[in-house]
N, C-alpha and C positions, 0 to 999 in steps of 0.2 A: 409430788415434790413439795418440800416444806416451804412455808411462807417466806422464811429468811433467805431462800435461794432465788427469790424473784426480785428483779430490779426494774425501776422505771427506765433506766438507760444503761446499756452496756457499751463501753468504748474499748475497741480492740486496738491496742498499740498505745504506748505511753511516751511517744516522742513529743515534739513541740505541739503538733496538731491535736493528738489524742489527749494530752495533758490539758490543753486549753479547753477542749470540749467537756472534759470531766469537771473542771473548775467552774465553767459557765453553768453547767447543769446544777451544781450545788447552789448557785445563786437563786435558782428557782425552787429550792427546797426539795429536790428530787433525790431518790435513792439511786446511787450510781456505783457501778462496778467498772474499774479500770484494769485491763488485763495487759500484761507485758511479758513476753517470752524471754527477754534478754536483760537489757539494762534500761533503767528509767532515764528518759531524756533522748534515747535513741541516737541515731547518727548525728543529730543536731549538736550533741555534746562530744561524742567520742571520736568520730572520724568525718566530721562535716564542718558546719559553720564555725563552731567554737574553736576547734583545733587549727583549722586552716587560717582563720583570721587572727588567732594568737600568733601563729608563725609569721603572718604578714606584718603585724604590728611590730614584732621584734626585728624582722628583716628591714623594715622601713627605718627603724632607729639606727641599725647598723649602717645602712646605706647613707643616711643623713650624716652620721658621724664621719664616715669615711670620705664622703664628698667634701666635707669641711676640712678634714685633715689633708686631703689631697690638694685642695686649693692653697693650703699653707705649706705644701711640700713636706708634710710630716708622715711618719710611719702609720700605716693603716691599723685600725682596731680589729681584732678578731674575737668572735664568740664561738666556743666549741659546740659541737653537735650535742654533747651531753648536757650543756647548759640550755640549748634549745628544747630538748626533750624534758628537762626539769621544769622549764617554764610552762610547757604544754601540760605536763602532769599536774602542776599546781592549779592551772586554770580549770582543768577537767574536775579535779577534786573539789574545788570551791563550788562549782555549779552543781556537781553531783551531791554534795553535802546539803546545799540549799533544797534540792528536790527531796532528798531522803528525810531531812528534818521536817519539811513541810508536810510530807505524806504521813509521817509518824504522828505528828501533832494533830493532823486532821482526823486521824482514826482514833485518837485518844480524847479529843476535846468534844465540843458540842456536835460535831459532824460524825461521831463514831457510829451512829445508827443509820447514817445516810451514805457514807462513803466506804468502799472496800477496794483495796489494791491487791490484785491477785497475780502471782507469778505463774507463768505457764504459757503454752502454745494453744491458741484458740482456733477452733473450727466451728462452722455453723452446721447444725443438724437440721434445723428448719428456720423459718424466718423469726422465730422467737426463742430458740434454744441454742445455747452455746456449750460446746464441750471443751474442757480445759485440761490439757495434759501437762503435768509437772515434770521436772527433771528426774524425780525419783520413780517415774513410770506410773504414778497414780493419776487418775483422772476423775473429774467430777463434772456435773452439768449444772448450769444456771439458766434462768430464763429472764427475758427482758421485753418490755413493751416496744422499745426502740433500740436500734443498734447503729453505732457509728464506727465505720472501719477507718482506721488511721494507721495502717501497718507500714507506711513509709516505703522506701525504695533502697536499692543497692546499686553499686556501679555496674554499668553494662560491660560485658566482655565479648570477645570475638572467638568463634569456634576454632579458628586456625592459629590463634596465639595462646600459648600455654602460660597462664598467669599463676605464679607461685607465691605472690606477695612478698618475695624476697629479692628477686632480680627483676622480674617483670611484674609490675605492681599496678593496683588501682589506688584510689584515695584511701581505701581500707588498710593498705599496707605501707603507705609512704612513711609512717612514723616508726616503723619497726627497724629502720636502718640503723647500723652501728655508727655511721659517720656520714659526713657529706659525701655524696658520690663525686668522683672527679669529673664525670660526664653523665648527662641525663637526657634522654630523648622523651618528649611528650607527644603522644598521639592525640590530636584534637586541639584546635585553636579557638574553642569557644571560651566562655567566661572562666570555667574552672582551669582549663589548660593554660590560659593566659595568666591566671592568678598564680599558679605554681611556677610558671616560667618567671614571673616577677619575683616571687619569694626567693627562689634559688639564685637568680642573678643578683638580687639585692645582697645576699650574703657574700657573694663574690668568691665562692670556693668551688663552684661547679660550672663547667661548660654546658650550656643548655641548647638543645635543638628542639624545634617546634615544627611538627608536621601539619600542614594546612592544605586541605583539598581545594579550598577556594583561592581566588586571586588575592585575597587579603584576610587578615584575622578579623574576628568579630563581624562576620558578614551580615548580621542582622542590624548593625548600627551604621550611622552615617560615615561617609568616607573620611571627613575631616577629623572625626573622633578617633577612628581606627588608625589614621596616619600618626597622630600624636603618640598613641600607645606603641605602635610599631617602631617609631623613631626612638622612643625611650628604651624599649627592649634591645634594639640593635646597639644602642650606645653602651649598654651593659653587657655586650658580648653574646647575645642570643642570636643563633642562626635560625632563621625562619625559612623552612622549605615551603614556599608558596606554590600553588597549583601543582601539588605533588600527591600522588597516590601511593599508599603503602603496598608494596608487592609482597613482602614477607618480613617477619620479625621473629627471632628465635634466640634462645640462649646459646652462647658459644664461648668456650674457654673461660667460664665463670662470669662472663659479661653478656652483652646483648649485641647481636648483629642485625641490622635492618637494611632493607633495600627499598628504595623509592624510585618511582618513575615520574619524571617531570612532564606534565600534560602538554605543555607548549612545544617541547622539542622531542619528546619521546625518549630522551636520554635517561639511562638508569644509573643510580649511584648507590654504592654499598658503604655503610659507615658502621664502625664499632664503637660502642659506648659501655659504660659500666652498669647503668641501670636504665629501666624504661618505665614510664608511667602512662597508663591508658586513661584518657579523659574524654570519653566518647558518649557521655550521657548516662542516664540511670534508668532502671526498670522497676516497676512497682512490685512489692512483695504481696502477691495475691494467690500464689499457687496452692497454698495449704488451707485456704478458707472454706473449701467445700462449695464452690460457686455452682458447679454443675448439679449438685444435689438439690440446690435451691432454685435453680433456674436463674441465678444472678448473672446478668449479661454484661458484656463489655460495653463501654460507652461509645459515643459516635465516632471518636477518634481511633477506636479499635484496640488500643493498648492499655486503657485505663477504665476505671469504673466510676460511677457517680458524677458524671460530667454535666448533668442537667441541674445546675444550681445546687450542687452537693448531693442530689438525690439519685438513687439507683432506680432500676425498673421495679424494685420491690418497695412498696410505699413506706414501710417502717424502717428501711435500711438506707443509711447515708454513707458517703465516702468523702474524706477530706484529706488535705495534705498532698503528698506526692502521688497517692493512688487516684487522685481526682482528675489528673490529666491536664491541669492548668499550669501555673507557674510554680516550679519546684523550689520555693523559698520558705524559710521559717515563718516570716511575717505573713505570707499568703496562707500557709497552712493554718496558722492560728486564727486568722480572720475567717477562713472557711469553716473552721470548727465552731467558732462562736456563732456564725451565721446559721449553721445547721441546727444547733441547739435552740436558737431563737425561732427558727421555723417550726420546730417541734412544740415548744412550750410557750412561745409568745405569739404564735400564729403570724409570724412575719411573712408578708407577701411580696415585698419589694425584693427583686432579684439582686444578688451580689454583683457589684460592678468591679471590674479590674482596671478601669480607666485611670484611676489615680493611685495605682500601686507604685510606691517608691522603691527603687532598687539601687544597690551599690555594687560596683565591681572593684575589687581590691587589687588595683593595678598600680602602675606608677606612670603618671599621677592617678589618683583614685578617680573613679567615674560614678556619677549618680544620675539617675534618670527617672522620669515620670511622664506618663502619657505618650503621645505619638512622637516620632522623630521625622526628620525631613525625608528620609528614604521612604517611609510609609506613605507620606503625603503624595510623593511623586508616583509611587506604584498604584495608589488608589485614586489618583487624579483629584486630590482634594486641594482646593485653592486656599492658600494661607498667606500670612505675613510672617516673616522670620527676622529676628534680630540676633546678632552675634557680637559679643564683646570679648576681646582678648584680656587675659589676666594681667598682661604687662601694663595696663592702664589703671589697675586697682591698687590703691595706696597700701593696703594691708599686704597684698602679694609682693609688692616692691619691698616693704619692710621685712618680710619673711625671706627675701631673696629667693622667692619661688614663684616665678612669673610664667611658668609653662602651663598652658591650659586656656579654656574659654568657657563662657556661658552662652547657651543658645536657647531662645524662647520662641515658641511657635504659637500664633494666635489666629483666630478666625479672620478672614479677609472681609471685614465689614467695620462699621463704626464702633460696634461694641467691643471688638477685639478680645473675645473671651479666650482664656488660655487653654490650649489643647495639649501642650507638652513642653518639656524642658530637658536639656542635656547640660550637665556640668562636668567638666574634667579639669582637675587641678586641686590645689590645697583646699581643705575644708569643704570639698564638693558635697559630701554627704550631709553636712550640716546646713547647706544652703538650699536644699531642694524642698524641704518640708512645707515651707510657706506657700510655694507654688502648688504643691500637691493639694493643699487645703483649698486653694482657690479653684482648682479644677473640680474638686468634689462639690464645691458650692456653686459651680457653673458661673463663676464671676469673671469680670474683665480685669484690666490691668491698673485701673485707677487707684485701687487700694494700695498696691505696691509702690506706685509713683509718689503717693502722698505720705507714706510712712517715714518716720524719722529713724533712720538706721544708726546703730552705734558706729563711732568712727575711732580708728580705722577698722573696718571689718570687710570680710570677703563679700558679705551680702550687699554691700553698697554697689557692687557690680551688677546685681540683679535690678536694683533701682535704676541705675543708669541705662540698662537695657530697655526697660519699659518707657523711660523718658525719651529714649531714641524713637520708639514707636509713636509716642505722642508729639514728637518734634520739639521737645523741651529740654533736651539733654545739655549738660555742661560741655561735654566733648562732642564735637560735631563729626559725623561720619564722613562728610565730604572733605574734612581736613585730615583725619587719621584713617584714610581709606584702607590701609593695610591692617588696622587693628579693630575697626568698628565697621559692621556691615548691617544694613537694613534693606530688605528687599521683599518682593512678593513672589510667590510661586503660583503661576497661573498656567494650568494645563501642563504642569511639569517644567515650565520654562521660567527662569529667573528674570524678573523685571525690576527696574528701579522703583523705589518707594520714597 
């Protein structure tokens, strides 16, 4: 094999995680090959985070306008589906162009001898050799000292439901519709299912049904947070089938017929809708890697690889992003990718921590989180102090006429009161969370937040008032506004006054 075909690092998959790995390796002056079988940017651009969040942003604007018009008894504003798709197309093109130009210039400028972008499907022949099949049926081999697998994931499907991405769809097909569906059933009430229920109910053109096996949506979150989201969805006409099992779902008369059984009563219900969306998780793209040939094993959780601090059972092969088995988010994939490269070339020994990962749920209102929640503390019998402040006492929220939501901060049950977690639901929630995430990473207490001078009026002033409540120095006293301000201890799962 010629010298030019050997690389310091080969990254398989050019989605957000793979791209981040390649760029970080360039920082170390390494010769890098980045292989992608389909499109640069992966699902993160084309049928994942960018497209769904672009839809959400547009739907939020439409809902806000219509709420205002309705309050003044004026005719509602409508945006056509073709305009929605045009907006999505523009967003995708803009990000795709950024990637394409960046890659082209990288290969032409000072990194031309260090970086190679290769189109094709990669499989592993051994722990250092990669075979690449191109679309024109040509193949070639390259070798690398280290390999990072970042092949992403795809929507999970069910054997007994025929998905054609036209009538019964996953997130891969939701943008191929010609118009708003008159009615839509969503199977799965996790984050993505609730996000799409929010989007279509915001537009106000679709009757949305949401099938939830649990007794409430977002079962991994605290009850009070889920209740706010549930109330908002129901107010926008969403029907939530709670404690319901799907018996069958099939195409019928050009639409979809589904049957559910209510767990509590055993009663069955048959409903017909125009379209269906499956939102039941994702599965990693690992089938064509040649894992058996290498002896590359699945991780401890059984469905993913590389879940030992990004490392697989083969010492020079790493896995990041959705294939790693941790949190399937763009920001997590990028952090994992950078961490893996730093383990290889900077001999980084400190394990990657997921304790301060900030997440956003694009619902109505939006939800942001970091660290542990109250539910986790009860389940794990962790004694903590909790403070909760309603948006209705925040000046900026009042000015925005958007007082639905709350802040909740969880700290250690001691004098240090180190921050363990936070939940924010309401306007600007995602912007408010990052300062708390930093303090969690720094293993700090709440004094820094209490003494900061926040801009006024701002949503983040609510965070300051939260920590002042814990310090018993707040301007608004919990004993006065007991329906809006809460401060308590969780001891052995029991709420006690604080």
